[in-house]
N, C-alpha and C positions, 0 to 999 in steps of 0.2 A: 392544591393540597391532596385531593384524591389521587392524582397521578403519583405524587411523592410516596404516598402510603402503598400504592400498588407496586411501585418500583422497589421500595424497601422490602416488601414481602417477597418479590421475585428474587432479589439479591440474597436474602436470607435462605431461600430454598436452594439456590444454586450453590451457596457456600456449605451445604450439607454434603457436597461432593457429587450431586446429581448431574449427569451430562446436560449440556445446554438445551439440546432438542427436547429431552424428556422433561426438563424443568419448565420450559416454555409451554409445552403441550398440557402437562398436568395442571399447571397454574392457571392457564387459560380455560381449560375445561371446568375447573373448580369455579372460576369467576362466572362463566356462562351458566353453570348450574344455579348459581345464586341469582344472577340477573334475569335469565330467561326461564329458569326452571327446567331446562332440558338442553340436550346437545345434538338435536336432530339436524341442525344446519351445518355441522362441521364438514360433512362430505362435500357439499357444494362450495364451501369456503376454501377448502384445501385444493380441490380440483381447479377452481377458478383462478387461484393464485399460482399454481405450479404449471398450468397448461399455457406456457408462454414461449414463443419463438425466441425471445431475447435471451432466455436462460440457457439456450443451446450453446451460447458463446462461452459459458463457464467451463464445461469439460473440454471444449476445443482449445481454449487458451491454456488450460492445464496440460493438455497433450503436447502443445507446442513447446512449453517450458520443459517438460520431461524429456522430449526428444533432444533438445539442445543440451540438457544436463547429461543425459546418457551418452550423447555424442562427444563428451569431454572437450568442449571448446573453451572452457574457462581459463585453462592454463595459457593458451595462446593469446586470448583476449587480454589477460593481465600483463603478460610479457610485452605485448604490443604497446599498451598504454604506458607501461613503465619506461620503455625505450623512448617514447615521445616526450615524456615530461620529467625524466630522471634528473635533468640539470637544474630544475627549480628547487628552491628551498622546500623541504618536506615533500620532495618529488614522489616518494613511494606512497605517502598519504594521499596526495593529489591523484595518483594513478588508481589508488583504491577507491576513492570517491567516484571517479569517472567509470571505473569498472563496475561499481555498484549501480551507477546510473544506466549504463548500457545493458547490464544483465537484468536490471529491473524492467527494461523495455522488452526483454525476452521472456522473463519468468512471470511477471505480474504478482510476485509474492515477496514481501519483505523478509519473512523468515527464511525462505529459500535463498534470497540474495545474501543475507547475513551469513547463512551456513556455508553456501558454496564459495563466496568470495573470501569469507573469513578463514577457511581452511588453507587457502593459498596465500592470502595477504599477511595474516598475523605473523607466521614464522619469518617471512621475508622482511617485514618491517623491523622485527626484533633483531634479526641478523644484521641489518644495516644501521643499527644504532637508535632506532625509535624506542622511546620508553614504553613499557608494557601498558601503562595507562593510556598513553597516546594511541597505541595500536588498537586497544579495545574500543576506545571512543570512536575512532574513524570507522570501524566496521559496524559498530552499533548505530551510529548516525547514518552512515552511507546506506546501510541495509534498509532504512525506513523509506528510501526512494522507491522501493519495490511496489508500493501501493499508490504513489503519486505520479510516477512516470508511467504512462499507459503501455500495455494493457494492465488493467487493475481489477481484480475480483471485487474488492469493496466498491469501486465505482460502478461496476455492473449491478451489484446488489442495490446500491442507492438509486441508480437510475431506474431499476425495475420497480422498486417500492414507491418511488416518487413520480414515476411516469415522465422521466427526463431523458432526453436523447443521450444514449450511451456514446455515440460519436462525438457529440458536443462536450461531454465530460472528459473523454479521452484527450481531445485537442486542448481543452481548458487546462489540463494537467501538465502540458508540455512546458510552457514558459515558467510557471511556478516551480516545476521540477528542476529546470535549469537554474532558476534563482537560488533554490535551496542547495543544490549541488555546488553552485558558486560560493555560497556562504561557507559551506563545509570545507571546500578546497582552500579558500582564503584563510580560514582558521588554521588549517594544516601548515600553510606556507608561513603564516605569522609565528605560530608557536615553535615550529621546528627550525625556522630561521633564527629565532632567538637562542634555541638550544645549541644550534651549530656554532654560533658566534661565541657562546659561553663555554663550549667544550674545551677541555684540556687533556691532551693536545687537540687543536682545532680539527674538526672532521672535514676531510676533503670532500668537495662536491663532485659528483659525477659529471663528465663532459656532455655537452649537448650532442644529440645524434647528428651524424652527417646525413646528407640527402639520400645517399644510398642505403644507409641503415634505416632511416625513416621509411623509405619505400619498401624495403624488405619486411619491416615490421607490419606495415599496413597490409601488404600482400598476404601475410600470414593469417590475418583475421578478417580479410576483406569480406568473405561470404557470410561470416557470422554477423558482421556489421551491416549487412544489407537487410537483415530481418526487420529491425524497427522501422526504417523508412518504407519498407515494402508494405507493412501493415498500416502504419499511420498515413502514408502517402496514398494508399488505395482508398482509405476512408475519406481523406481530405478532398481528393479529386473526384469522389463519387463513383469510383470503380466498383466498390462493393460496400455493403453495410457492415457494421461492427461484427455481426454474427457471421457473415460471409468471410470477413477478414480473419476471424478466428480459425475457420476451416482452411482457408488458403495459407494462412501463416503456419498452421500445423503441418500441412503438406510441404511447404517450402523448408521448414525446419528439418523434416524427415529427409528430404532430398539432400540438403547440406550435410547432414550427419552421415548419410549412406555414401554419397558419391564424392564429396569434397574431403571430409575428414577420414572417411573409411574406418571409423571406429565403432560402427553401429551394426549390431547383428540381430538375428531373429529373437534372441533372448532379451536384448535391450528393448525391442519393439513390444514384446509381451509385457515386460516389467514396467515400461513407461506407460503403456495402456492401462495396466492394472492400478498403478499408482494414481494416475489421473482419475480413474473411475472411483477409487476409494475416496480421494479428496473431494470429488464432486458430489458423491453420495452423501457425505457428511454435511456439505453445504446445503444440499437440497433438503435434507432432514431438518436443518436449522430453519430454512425458509418456511417449511411447513409449520413449525412451531411458532415462528414469528407471524405468519398469516393469521393463525388463531389468536395470538396475543393482540394483534392490531384490531381484529374483529371484536374482541372483548373490550378493548379501549373505546371503540366506536359505540358499542352498546352501553358503556358506562358514561357516554357523552363527554369524554375527556377532551378530545380534539376541539369540540365546540367551546368547552369551558376555557381552554387555553386561548382561543381567539378572543373570546369575550374579555378575558383578563388583560390581554395585551392592549385591546382597544380602550378598556376602562382606565388603564394606567397611562394611556397615550404615549407609549414608548416609541422611540424612533427606531429606524432600521439598525443603526449602529448599536444602540443600547440593547436591543433584543439579541443581536448577534453576539455581543460580548457576554451577555448572561447565558446564552446557550453554550458558547464555547467554554465558559467556566464549568457549567454543569457536565459537559462531555469530558472535559479534562479530569474532573473528579471521578466520573464513571470509568475513565480509562485506567485509573489506579486499581480498580477492582474487577473490571470486566474486559474481555477481549473485543477487538474491533467490530467483528461481524455482529455480535450481540448488541453493541451500542447503536449501530446503524438501524437494525431491525426493531429495536425497542423505542428509540427516540423519534425516528422519522415520521411515523403515523401521527404523533402529537405535534411535531414542529411544522409539518407541511401546511396545514391550514393557516397557521399564523404567517408563514412565508407568503402565501397567496394574499392574505388580508393586508399585509404591509407592503406588498409589491416587491418583495425581495427576489432577485434572480435565483432560480433553483440551481443553475449551473455554478454560479458564484458560491452559493452556500455549500454545494457538493464538494468544491475544492477546499473551502475552509474546514469542512467536516473531515476530509481526507487528511489534511495536515494535522488536525487535532488527533486523529487516529494514529498518525505517525508518532505523536507524543506518547500515546498509550503504549506503543511498542518498546519505548526505551525509558518508561517511567516505572520506578519500583512501586510495589513489590512484585508485580506479575508481568513486567515488560518481557514479551516473548523474545525479542532480540537479545536482551541481557541473558536470558536463560540459555539461548542458543550459543552465545559466546562462552558462557561457563562450561557448556558441554564440550566445546572444542578445546578450551585451554585448561580446564580444571582449576581456574583461578577463583579466589574467594569472590562471592557475589557482591560483597561490599566494595571491592576495588573496581569492579565493572560498573557498579552504580555510580561511583564517583567519576569514572571516565566519561559517562554519558551526560553529565551535568551541562557542559558547554553546548552540547548538541540540543539538549532540551531548550536552553536559552535561545539558540539560533532558530529553532522551530517556532518558538513563541514570537520572536522578532518577525519571522516570515508571515505568521498569522496577522500580526499588526499591520504589516506592509500591505497585505492583500485586503484587509478591511478598509484601509485608507485608499488604496488604489485597486479597485475591483477589475479595472480594465486589463490588468496583467493576466487574469484568468479568462475574461470574457471576450477579449479582442479576437483571438485566433478563431474560435468557433463562429464569431459574427461575420467572418470573411467568406464563409462558404455555405453551401446548401447541404443540410445534413438529413439523413434518415435515421430511423431507430436501428 
């Protein structure tokens, strides 16, 4: 009950329009003044939480993403995928989902994925007969893959807060990410296949690519496609840690943009670096606020109360996970994903330990639930991004996202029943932080 009152107070404060970082800091300082009668400990708390080698990965992965975006590789990537799957029913939608998945493995951001792929894909889908609602839904749903398929800033934050291996989380997201992408692609094939058959006159389907066409298409995007296996393969085989992977990935992205695509100049280098620095600075400021909030929760004894409550009620792993997933889904309707991670993890973590729940498994469930937040009204960021691209009514975009919300809930249920989908790949290797 104490946590719910604290959470309600924080949400009310944030809904005054106060920035997340400022709201977390001021609310936490007020709580510490009440509990401790002073705030002399905040310097040590902030420094202890921000002084971490793991956090170096955030600006470096941001830099990698900005280099690839500035290098203008997305058009080639989308064209390649369309060539390869154009003969399938709903081929453009399938290409869009796969492009979102691959770009997700480059950018690590759902909003960036929806924005970048959406600008290219939505006009093409409408041009080739896709319904507007269908086009909006594919990009909204596909964009969510940005935080599930590694690298992923939310995974880094969760791993940092929960002291969970970032490498394990990255690898744990691969198979669930492929599963979710498969669900989305199957939906595109089903719905557009039905529309093609019902169309009057019937819509002709594009021919399958010849071997030479496929080879040319793959050659066009070959170097961009090397980046995800380069980063994940290096982590998997122990060549470098996730933080080192971020640095080498950024360098590899820069070399591809400069020497392969030759569309990257000094101005792009400056702008990419500045954009990455701004984004990272905002994240670090929020982490500072969250560190103080977590410290305040500890002083209020809330994590211990949560453990005692779970043990008193004798809840099972599945019962606890379902309850937490429902709570996070509700929070996702009113808060953005980073806030949810940093607010809930300090409370949930002790209960995970008490019930023996794998923190990597929980991290993937959390990430999929955060994907739901990105396409759930009223503040789903991917929905707002699509509105900014298309100028369409938000109500239409909300309706387009409904099937993808249902598929993400299905993916959550599958992973709760079959945790090995997330935990198997990390278990096959030796990981470092």
